[in-house]
MDAnalysis code that builds the backbone (N, CA, C; Angstrom):
import MDAnalysis as mda
import numpy as np

u = mda.Universe.empty(588, n_residues=196, atom_resindex=np.repeat(np.arange(196), 3), trajectory=True)
u.add_TopologyAttr("name", ["N", "CA", "C"] * 196)
u.add_TopologyAttr("resid", np.arange(1, 197))
u.add_TopologyAttr("resname", ["MET", "LYS", "ARG", "PHE", "HIS", "LYS", "ILE", "PHE", "VAL", "ILE", "THR", "LEU", "MET", "SER", "LEU", "ILE", "LEU", "ALA", "GLY", "ALA", "SER", "SER", "VAL", "VAL", "THR", "ALA", "ALA", "LEU", "ILE", "THR", "LEU", "ASP", "PHE", "GLU", "ASP", "LEU", "SER", "SER", "TYR", "GLY", "SER", "LEU", "PRO", "GLU", "HIS", "TYR", "ALA", "GLY", "LEU", "THR", "TRP", "ASP", "SER", "ASN", "TRP", "ASN", "TYR", "TYR", "GLY", "PHE", "SER", "GLN", "PRO", "PRO", "TYR", "ASN", "PRO", "SER", "SER", "GLY", "ASN", "ILE", "ARG", "ILE", "TYR", "THR", "HIS", "ASN", "TYR", "GLY", "GLY", "TRP", "ILE", "ASP", "PHE", "GLY", "GLU", "GLU", "VAL", "SER", "PHE", "TYR", "GLY", "SER", "TRP", "VAL", "ALA", "SER", "SER", "ASP", "TYR", "ASP", "GLN", "GLU", "MET", "TYR", "TRP", "GLU", "GLY", "TYR", "GLN", "ASP", "GLY", "ILE", "LEU", "MET", "TYR", "THR", "SER", "ALA", "SER", "LEU", "TYR", "GLY", "GLY", "ASP", "SER", "ASP", "TRP", "ILE", "ASN", "VAL", "SER", "TRP", "GLU", "ASN", "VAL", "ASP", "MET", "VAL", "ARG", "PHE", "ILE", "SER", "THR", "SER", "PHE", "ASN", "HIS", "PHE", "ILE", "LEU", "ASP", "ASP", "ILE", "SER", "TYR", "ASP", "PRO", "ASP", "PRO", "GLY", "ALA", "TYR", "PRO", "ASN", "THR", "SER", "PRO", "VAL", "ALA", "GLU", "PRO", "ALA", "THR", "LEU", "MET", "LEU", "LEU", "GLY", "ALA", "GLY", "LEU", "MET", "GLY", "LEU", "ALA", "GLY", "ILE", "ARG", "ASN", "ARG", "MET", "ARG", "SER", "GLN"])
u.atoms.positions = np.array([
    [155.680, -229.784, -66.819],
    [154.761, -230.162, -65.759],
    [155.202, -231.467, -65.084],
    [155.700, -232.429, -65.928],
    [156.173, -233.683, -65.364],
    [157.337, -233.423, -64.404],
    [158.211, -232.532, -64.800],
    [159.349, -232.198, -63.952],
    [158.881, -231.652, -62.613],
    [157.867, -230.806, -62.619],
    [157.308, -230.240, -61.388],
    [156.796, -231.367, -60.483],
    [156.062, -232.338, -61.051],
    [155.529, -233.442, -60.255],
    [156.646, -234.267, -59.632],
    [157.679, -234.542, -60.414],
    [158.808, -235.321, -59.887],
    [159.482, -234.579, -58.740],
    [159.714, -233.282, -58.937],
    [160.345, -232.492, -57.876],
    [159.442, -232.455, -56.642],
    [158.132, -232.320, -56.839],
    [157.190, -232.294, -55.720],
    [157.224, -233.612, -54.957],
    [157.193, -234.736, -55.680],
    [157.204, -236.049, -55.026],
    [158.517, -236.270, -54.292],
    [159.636, -235.919, -54.896],
    [160.936, -236.099, -54.253],
    [161.037, -235.230, -52.995],
    [160.558, -233.994, -53.100],
    [160.560, -233.099, -51.926],
    [159.681, -233.660, -50.825],
    [158.497, -234.132, -51.192],
    [157.574, -234.694, -50.203],
    [158.197, -235.918, -49.529],
    [158.829, -236.803, -50.312],
    [159.475, -237.985, -49.747],
    [160.611, -237.582, -48.790],
    [161.371, -236.584, -49.182],
    [162.467, -236.119, -48.319],
    [161.944, -235.614, -46.988],
    [160.845, -234.858, -47.040],
    [160.238, -234.349, -45.810],
    [159.706, -235.483, -44.961],
    [159.056, -236.471, -45.580],
    [158.516, -237.599, -44.830],
    [159.633, -238.395, -44.173],
    [160.698, -238.670, -44.928],
    [161.808, -239.429, -44.349],
    [162.529, -238.645, -43.258],
    [162.653, -237.335, -43.432],
    [163.259, -236.505, -42.382],
    [162.414, -236.542, -41.130],
    [161.098, -236.466, -41.298],
    [160.185, -236.560, -40.150],
    [160.264, -237.914, -39.494],
    [160.395, -238.964, -40.309],
    [160.478, -240.315, -39.757],
    [161.730, -240.481, -38.914],
    [162.850, -239.900, -39.376],
    [164.087, -240.070, -38.618],
    [164.086, -239.263, -37.338],
    [163.216, -238.260, -37.239],
    [163.215, -237.447, -36.025],
    [162.203, -237.926, -34.997],
    [161.441, -238.978, -35.312],
    [160.470, -239.495, -34.346],
    [161.225, -240.054, -33.151],
    [160.811, -239.695, -31.974],
    [161.475, -240.160, -30.748],
    [160.987, -241.562, -30.432],
    [161.895, -242.475, -30.246],
    [161.515, -243.845, -29.937],
    [161.603, -244.076, -28.440],
    [160.995, -245.170, -27.997],
    [161.010, -245.522, -26.589],
    [162.451, -245.738, -26.125],
    [162.762, -245.289, -24.929],
    [164.130, -245.370, -24.401],
    [164.243, -246.559, -23.457],
    [163.982, -247.758, -23.956],
    [164.027, -248.948, -23.131],
    [165.421, -249.141, -22.558],
    [165.477, -249.367, -21.250],
    [166.749, -249.621, -20.564],
    [166.704, -251.040, -20.022],
    [167.729, -251.819, -20.322],
    [167.847, -253.161, -19.785],
    [169.129, -253.247, -18.975],
    [168.989, -253.470, -17.693],
    [170.152, -253.580, -16.806],
    [170.633, -255.022, -16.822],
    [171.797, -255.251, -17.453],
    [172.332, -256.608, -17.514],
    [173.537, -256.795, -16.588],
    [173.974, -255.733, -15.927],
    [175.009, -255.745, -14.890],
    [176.390, -256.149, -15.403],
    [176.578, -256.199, -16.729],
    [177.838, -256.639, -17.296],
    [178.984, -255.629, -17.097],
    [178.649, -254.413, -16.654],
    [179.706, -253.427, -16.405],
    [180.311, -253.570, -15.013],
    [179.831, -254.535, -14.237],
    [180.361, -254.770, -12.901],
    [181.453, -255.835, -12.954],
    [182.315, -255.863, -11.928],
    [183.372, -256.872, -11.865],
    [182.768, -258.228, -11.493],
    [183.578, -259.196, -11.165],
    [183.097, -260.572, -11.001],
    [182.141, -260.803, -9.838],
    [182.319, -260.115, -8.697],
    [181.365, -260.293, -7.584],
    [181.524, -259.157, -6.580],
    [180.495, -258.941, -5.777],
    [180.549, -257.918, -4.742],
    [179.171, -257.418, -4.372],
    [179.133, -256.367, -3.591],
    [177.867, -255.724, -3.217],
    [177.466, -254.748, -4.295],
    [176.212, -254.759, -4.661],
    [175.748, -253.836, -5.693],
    [175.856, -252.413, -5.174],
    [176.492, -251.515, -5.933],
    [176.596, -250.125, -5.470],
    [175.203, -249.533, -5.201],
    [175.102, -248.743, -4.155],
    [173.810, -248.215, -3.697],
    [173.061, -247.440, -4.792],
    [173.786, -246.721, -5.628],
    [173.142, -245.935, -6.686],
    [173.523, -246.444, -8.072],
    [173.637, -247.754, -8.198],
    [173.971, -248.354, -9.480],
    [172.954, -247.918, -10.551],
    [173.452, -247.520, -11.707],
    [172.644, -247.064, -12.856],
    [171.766, -245.862, -12.508],
    [172.161, -245.110, -11.480],
    [171.398, -243.908, -11.094],
    [170.142, -244.211, -10.324],
    [169.975, -245.444, -9.852],
    [168.782, -245.858, -9.103],
    [169.168, -246.116, -7.658],
    [168.170, -246.221, -6.785],
    [168.411, -246.562, -5.386],
    [168.003, -248.010, -5.174],
    [168.920, -248.807, -4.658],
    [168.723, -250.242, -4.503],
    [168.676, -250.617, -3.029],
    [167.886, -251.628, -2.709],
    [167.914, -252.263, -1.391],
    [169.363, -252.617, -1.084],
    [169.824, -252.357, 0.111],
    [171.233, -252.569, 0.470],
    [171.633, -254.046, 0.494],
    [170.685, -254.968, 0.389],
    [170.999, -256.392, 0.416],
    [171.371, -256.988, -0.939],
    [171.303, -256.182, -2.019],
    [171.631, -256.726, -3.341],
    [173.127, -256.950, -3.493],
    [173.480, -258.083, -4.071],
    [174.865, -258.435, -4.399],
    [174.881, -258.914, -5.844],
    [176.071, -259.081, -6.397],
    [176.187, -259.574, -7.769],
    [177.361, -260.541, -7.879],
    [177.320, -261.393, -8.897],
    [178.440, -262.295, -9.175],
    [178.383, -262.761, -10.611],
    [179.508, -263.312, -11.100],
    [179.585, -263.700, -12.490],
    [180.109, -265.108, -12.734],
    [180.338, -265.894, -11.688],
    [180.838, -267.249, -11.910],
    [179.689, -268.210, -12.175],
    [180.001, -269.350, -12.763],
    [178.991, -270.329, -13.132],
    [178.369, -270.951, -11.880],
    [177.052, -271.036, -11.860],
    [176.359, -271.642, -10.731],
    [174.968, -272.124, -11.170],
    [174.893, -273.203, -11.964],
    [173.579, -273.724, -12.347],
    [172.797, -274.100, -11.101],
    [171.502, -273.933, -11.042],
    [170.604, -273.446, -12.085],
    [170.411, -271.920, -12.079],
    [171.280, -271.207, -11.359],
    [171.157, -269.740, -11.270],
    [171.828, -269.095, -12.487],
    [171.347, -269.432, -13.657],
    [171.967, -268.964, -14.894],
    [171.423, -267.599, -15.289],
    [172.295, -266.688, -15.720],
    [171.832, -265.381, -16.163],
    [171.140, -265.475, -17.521],
    [170.391, -264.457, -17.846],
    [169.727, -264.391, -19.149],
    [170.712, -264.009, -20.224],
    [171.642, -263.089, -19.915],
    [172.641, -262.641, -20.882],
    [173.944, -262.390, -20.143],
    [175.042, -262.564, -20.831],
    [176.335, -262.332, -20.203],
    [176.577, -263.279, -19.048],
    [177.322, -262.807, -18.038],
    [177.659, -263.630, -16.876],
    [177.177, -263.070, -15.551],
    [177.076, -261.749, -15.453],
    [176.766, -261.105, -14.165],
    [175.261, -261.100, -13.914],
    [174.878, -261.416, -12.669],
    [173.475, -261.329, -12.242],
    [173.460, -260.889, -10.782],
    [172.283, -260.514, -10.272],
    [172.192, -260.039, -8.895],
    [171.361, -261.020, -8.056],
    [171.606, -260.962, -6.754],
    [170.842, -261.764, -5.786],
    [170.796, -260.974, -4.494],
    [170.007, -261.456, -3.556],
    [169.872, -260.751, -2.289],
    [169.940, -261.725, -1.117],
    [170.481, -261.262, 0.016],
    [170.486, -262.038, 1.253],
    [169.208, -261.719, 2.027],
    [168.085, -262.024, 1.418],
    [166.818, -261.669, 2.049],
    [165.698, -262.405, 1.323],
    [164.473, -262.167, 1.696],
    [163.320, -262.738, 1.003],
    [162.889, -261.818, -0.137],
    [163.844, -261.310, -0.844],
    [163.555, -260.396, -1.936],
    [164.280, -259.079, -1.723],
    [163.948, -258.121, -2.546],
    [164.577, -256.805, -2.464],
    [163.801, -255.814, -3.318],
    [164.284, -254.583, -3.383],
    [163.551, -253.550, -4.111],
    [164.500, -252.652, -4.887],
    [163.904, -251.935, -5.852],
    [164.589, -250.887, -6.621],
    [163.708, -249.665, -6.564],
    [164.285, -248.517, -6.223],
    [163.579, -247.238, -6.264],
    [164.109, -246.481, -7.468],
    [163.224, -246.210, -8.432],
    [163.637, -245.544, -9.671],
    [163.789, -244.037, -9.497],
    [163.245, -243.467, -8.442],
    [163.370, -242.036, -8.193],
    [162.437, -241.186, -9.038],
    [161.708, -241.812, -9.941],
    [160.722, -241.136, -10.782],
    [159.789, -242.212, -11.326],
    [158.691, -241.785, -11.905],
    [157.768, -242.757, -12.483],
    [158.329, -243.285, -13.793],
    [158.269, -244.603, -13.956],
    [158.773, -245.272, -15.154],
    [157.724, -246.279, -15.622],
    [157.938, -246.823, -16.820],
    [157.226, -247.997, -17.271],
    [158.160, -249.177, -16.979],
    [157.665, -250.148, -16.241],
    [158.479, -251.312, -15.862],
    [157.972, -252.516, -16.625],
    [158.895, -253.265, -17.257],
    [158.498, -254.377, -18.131],
    [158.789, -255.746, -17.572],
    [159.708, -255.864, -16.622],
    [159.966, -257.172, -16.046],
    [161.444, -257.470, -15.916],
    [161.740, -258.742, -15.649],
    [163.130, -259.164, -15.484],
    [163.234, -260.673, -15.643],
    [164.452, -261.102, -15.827],
    [164.779, -262.521, -15.859],
    [164.973, -262.979, -14.427],
    [164.490, -264.169, -14.125],
    [164.683, -264.742, -12.787],
    [165.038, -266.219, -12.947],
    [165.920, -266.697, -12.093],
    [166.263, -268.118, -12.042],
    [166.335, -268.522, -10.580],
    [165.820, -269.713, -10.272],
    [165.814, -270.185, -8.887],
    [165.992, -271.695, -8.851],
    [166.134, -272.240, -7.648],
    [166.322, -273.687, -7.515],
    [165.329, -274.313, -6.541],
    [164.742, -273.543, -5.661],
    [163.868, -274.067, -4.618],
    [162.467, -274.290, -5.193],
    [162.059, -275.559, -5.316],
    [160.785, -275.876, -5.939],
    [159.579, -275.447, -5.104],
    [159.764, -275.223, -3.817],
    [158.651, -274.775, -2.964],
    [158.532, -273.249, -2.942],
    [159.398, -272.596, -3.652],
    [159.483, -271.148, -3.626],
    [158.470, -270.504, -4.574],
    [157.828, -269.450, -4.099],
    [156.972, -268.619, -4.947],
    [157.630, -267.255, -5.068],
    [157.666, -266.720, -6.314],
    [158.255, -265.409, -6.549],
    [157.258, -264.557, -7.318],
    [157.174, -263.287, -6.955],
    [156.335, -262.347, -7.687],
    [156.872, -260.943, -7.463],
    [156.487, -260.033, -8.347],
    [156.957, -258.657, -8.285],
    [155.776, -257.736, -7.954],
    [156.063, -256.664, -7.236],
    [155.042, -255.652, -6.923],
    [155.504, -254.290, -7.424],
    [154.593, -253.542, -8.009],
    [154.885, -252.195, -8.493],
    [154.181, -251.152, -7.645],
    [154.927, -250.123, -7.222],
    [154.396, -249.082, -6.347],
    [154.472, -247.714, -7.000],
    [153.542, -246.879, -6.631],
    [153.549, -245.476, -7.022],
    [153.303, -244.648, -5.765],
    [154.291, -243.830, -5.391],
    [154.197, -243.020, -4.175],
    [153.818, -243.843, -2.952],
    [154.426, -245.031, -2.828],
    [154.204, -245.880, -1.664],
    [152.920, -246.690, -1.703],
    [152.137, -246.581, -2.753],
    [150.873, -247.318, -2.866],
    [151.057, -248.472, -3.846],
    [150.676, -249.679, -3.409],
    [150.772, -250.851, -4.283],
    [149.801, -250.690, -5.448],
    [150.346, -250.705, -6.660],
    [149.531, -250.525, -7.877],
    [149.394, -251.820, -8.671],
    [150.433, -252.670, -8.654],
    [150.450, -253.869, -9.481],
    [151.083, -255.028, -8.732],
    [150.638, -256.244, -9.064],
    [151.271, -257.470, -8.604],
    [151.377, -258.413, -9.799],
    [152.542, -258.955, -10.014],
    [152.734, -259.852, -11.159],
    [152.128, -261.226, -10.877],
    [152.032, -262.033, -11.910],
    [151.701, -263.438, -11.724],
    [152.871, -264.095, -10.986],
    [152.588, -265.178, -10.299],
    [153.636, -265.875, -9.548],
    [154.405, -266.822, -10.441],
    [155.678, -266.944, -10.122],
    [156.539, -267.930, -10.751],
    [157.024, -268.830, -9.624],
    [157.054, -270.119, -9.884],
    [157.455, -271.061, -8.847],
    [158.856, -271.559, -9.109],
    [159.539, -271.931, -8.024],
    [160.956, -272.253, -8.058],
    [161.330, -273.397, -8.977],
    [162.632, -273.544, -9.145],
    [163.168, -274.589, -9.995],
    [163.114, -274.235, -11.460],
    [162.896, -272.982, -11.763],
    [162.709, -272.546, -13.126],
    [163.562, -271.323, -13.426],
    [163.810, -271.118, -14.695],
    [164.402, -269.876, -15.184],
    [163.411, -269.308, -16.176],
    [163.065, -268.067, -16.002],
    [162.044, -267.502, -16.882],
    [162.087, -265.988, -16.817],
    [161.375, -265.383, -17.766],
    [161.187, -263.941, -17.796],
    [159.864, -263.636, -17.111],
    [159.867, -262.819, -16.081],
    [158.613, -262.340, -15.505],
    [158.266, -261.072, -16.270],
    [157.232, -261.165, -17.066],
    [156.857, -260.118, -18.005],
    [155.671, -259.326, -17.466],
    [155.846, -258.040, -17.323],
    [154.761, -257.150, -16.915],
    [154.821, -255.906, -17.793],
    [153.794, -255.116, -17.774],
    [153.796, -253.813, -18.471],
    [153.124, -252.822, -17.528],
    [153.916, -252.359, -16.566],
    [153.393, -251.475, -15.548],
    [153.754, -250.045, -15.869],
    [152.776, -249.192, -15.889],
    [152.998, -247.793, -16.189],
    [152.969, -246.979, -14.903],
    [153.811, -245.951, -14.831],
    [153.826, -244.993, -13.722],
    [154.134, -245.633, -12.373],
    [155.169, -246.459, -12.326],
    [155.638, -246.985, -11.035],
    [156.965, -246.324, -10.710],
    [157.202, -246.086, -9.424],
    [158.492, -245.500, -9.035],
    [159.337, -246.444, -8.180],
    [158.734, -247.588, -7.770],
    [159.487, -248.589, -7.027],
    [158.943, -249.974, -7.363],
    [159.843, -250.953, -7.441],
    [159.445, -252.338, -7.671],
    [160.080, -253.193, -6.593],
    [159.255, -254.052, -6.007],
    [159.741, -255.034, -5.021],
    [159.738, -256.411, -5.656],
    [160.814, -257.164, -5.435],
    [160.949, -258.534, -5.911],
    [160.802, -259.432, -4.681],
    [159.754, -260.218, -4.638],
    [159.408, -260.939, -3.415],
    [159.552, -262.442, -3.628],
    [160.143, -263.100, -2.641],
    [160.336, -264.547, -2.668],
    [159.879, -265.139, -1.335],
    [159.289, -266.315, -1.387],
    [158.873, -266.981, -0.137],
    [160.006, -267.805, 0.455],
    [161.155, -267.868, -0.236],
    [162.331, -268.572, 0.274],
    [163.497, -267.606, 0.390],
    [164.354, -267.845, 1.350],
    [165.479, -266.959, 1.605],
    [166.596, -267.209, 0.598],
    [166.991, -266.149, -0.130],
    [168.214, -266.178, -0.928],
    [168.263, -267.325, -1.934],
    [167.183, -267.586, -2.643],
    [167.196, -268.684, -3.604],
    [166.788, -268.250, -5.004],
    [167.152, -267.030, -5.416],
    [166.871, -266.625, -6.794],
    [167.854, -265.554, -7.224],
    [168.020, -265.443, -8.546],
    [168.856, -264.391, -9.132],
    [168.003, -263.608, -10.127],
    [168.415, -262.372, -10.396],
    [167.757, -261.527, -11.391],
    [168.766, -261.089, -12.429],
    [168.269, -260.884, -13.641],
    [169.117, -260.359, -14.714],
    [168.197, -259.622, -15.689],
    [168.785, -258.784, -16.519],
    [168.071, -258.082, -17.584],
    [166.774, -257.400, -17.092],
    [166.915, -256.582, -16.078],
    [165.780, -255.806, -15.564],
    [165.477, -254.704, -16.569],
    [164.232, -254.663, -17.054],
    [163.882, -253.762, -18.153],
    [162.841, -252.732, -17.746],
    [163.142, -251.471, -18.084],
    [162.202, -250.396, -17.794],
    [162.423, -249.271, -18.776],
    [161.501, -248.319, -18.782],
    [161.593, -247.162, -19.656],
    [161.328, -245.924, -18.815],
    [162.214, -244.931, -18.826],
    [161.983, -243.723, -18.027],
    [160.791, -242.912, -18.514],
    [160.293, -243.213, -19.717],
    [159.079, -242.564, -20.219],
    [157.893, -243.427, -19.795],
    [157.116, -242.982, -18.793],
    [156.070, -243.855, -18.237],
    [154.915, -244.135, -19.176],
    [154.865, -243.533, -20.349],
    [153.752, -243.792, -21.263],
    [154.151, -244.635, -22.452],
    [155.381, -245.136, -22.509],
    [155.838, -245.824, -23.709],
    [155.981, -247.314, -23.446],
    [155.079, -248.104, -23.953],
    [155.189, -249.551, -23.872],
    [155.904, -250.063, -25.107],
    [156.720, -251.114, -24.975],
    [157.422, -251.632, -26.157],
    [156.465, -252.071, -27.260],
    [155.307, -252.600, -26.902],
    [154.377, -253.097, -27.916],
    [153.660, -251.973, -28.659],
    [153.632, -250.765, -28.091],
    [152.958, -249.662, -28.753],
    [153.923, -248.496, -28.938],
    [155.189, -248.817, -29.015],
    [156.222, -247.797, -29.144],
    [156.096, -247.036, -30.449],
    [156.492, -245.743, -30.454],
    [156.471, -245.004, -31.699],
    [157.474, -245.502, -32.725],
    [158.187, -246.586, -32.430],
    [159.125, -247.147, -33.396],
    [158.395, -247.500, -34.691],
    [157.122, -247.878, -34.607],
    [156.351, -248.257, -35.797],
    [156.042, -247.043, -36.668],
    [156.072, -245.848, -36.120],
    [155.678, -244.649, -36.861],
    [156.525, -244.376, -38.101],
    [157.862, -244.481, -38.041],
    [158.639, -244.260, -39.261],
    [158.257, -245.236, -40.379],
    [157.951, -246.473, -40.021],
    [157.557, -247.444, -41.036],
    [156.255, -247.011, -41.695],
    [155.334, -246.488, -40.902],
    [154.068, -246.010, -41.446],
    [154.313, -244.848, -42.406],
    [155.170, -243.925, -41.993],
    [155.460, -242.775, -42.844],
    [156.163, -243.198, -44.129],
    [157.071, -244.157, -44.036],
    [157.752, -244.625, -45.245],
    [156.778, -245.337, -46.176],
    [155.847, -246.103, -45.606],
    [154.839, -246.761, -46.425],
    [153.993, -245.727, -47.145],
    [153.596, -244.689, -46.427],
    [152.829, -243.605, -47.051],
    [153.634, -242.967, -48.187],
    [154.903, -242.711, -47.942],
    [155.758, -242.114, -48.969],
    [155.900, -243.015, -50.183],
    [156.070, -244.324, -49.933],
    [156.186, -245.264, -51.056],
    [154.890, -245.290, -51.867],
    [153.763, -245.218, -51.165],
    [152.469, -245.171, -51.856],
    [152.340, -243.927, -52.713],
    [152.770, -242.775, -52.176],
    [152.713, -241.527, -52.952],
    [153.609, -241.594, -54.181],
    [154.795, -242.185, -54.004],
    [155.687, -242.320, -55.159],
    [155.075, -243.250, -56.197],
    [154.450, -244.341, -55.745],
    [153.799, -245.257, -56.659],
    [152.681, -244.597, -57.435],
    [151.864, -243.803, -56.722],
    [150.783, -243.070, -57.401],
    [151.335, -242.083, -58.410],
    [152.409, -241.403, -58.062],
    [153.014, -240.456, -58.999],
    [153.533, -241.192, -60.233],
    [154.114, -242.373, -60.035],
    [154.603, -243.159, -61.157],
    [153.479, -243.624, -62.063],
    [152.376, -244.078, -61.447],
    [151.211, -244.497, -62.247],
    [150.656, -243.328, -63.018],
    [150.576, -242.183, -62.374],
    [150.039, -240.999, -63.044],
    [150.927, -240.601, -64.224],
    [152.242, -240.673, -64.044],
    [153.169, -240.342, -65.147],
    [153.007, -241.309, -66.303],
    [152.824, -242.592, -66.028],
    [152.644, -243.594, -67.089],
    [151.351, -243.337, -67.851],
    [150.296, -243.005, -67.101],
    [149.004, -242.749, -67.746],
    [149.093, -241.526, -68.657],
    [149.824, -240.521, -68.236],
    [149.960, -239.309, -69.049],
    [150.795, -239.540, -70.298],
    [151.803, -240.420, -70.163],
    [152.686, -240.630, -71.296],
    [152.080, -241.546, -72.355],
    [151.006, -242.237, -72.039],
    [150.367, -243.137, -73.016],
    [149.460, -242.419, -73.959],
])
């Protein structure tokens, strides 16, 4: 009988761990632009998205326009720019750096041409992450009150419009493993009680 319980618990644990490994996790995409050369115009369909034609990129040092990661970042010859994702996504934000202290920057999220979200404002002379959690947007506009005085890096989004990083199913395997560990512990306690 003990052998049956051990086989049952091991089989149950194997099934739980197999299920845990097959859980689909959020497909967070972070565009860091490091696959581009040192400078130039951003390709119109970079990363499979449609970009405002005014976006450019570069990788040389230029404080305070420091990138969040790597060397390459994007900028625009305009009072901002936009990205069209071509489908609804969850948009999380981006890194921004600027130098103009009178500048106000904020992001807008659209769904089918309708403004759905507006981020909090960030003011110039700072480098920071503009953090949002916008669900079901298909276009994002990056707006600045000053001409050509900011850079973007590490633009983050998820093509699954219902998956936020804070509530991602990534936690699910841990829950299943905890359940499995608890079942194994109970089986061990039960075996000890029987053997006494």
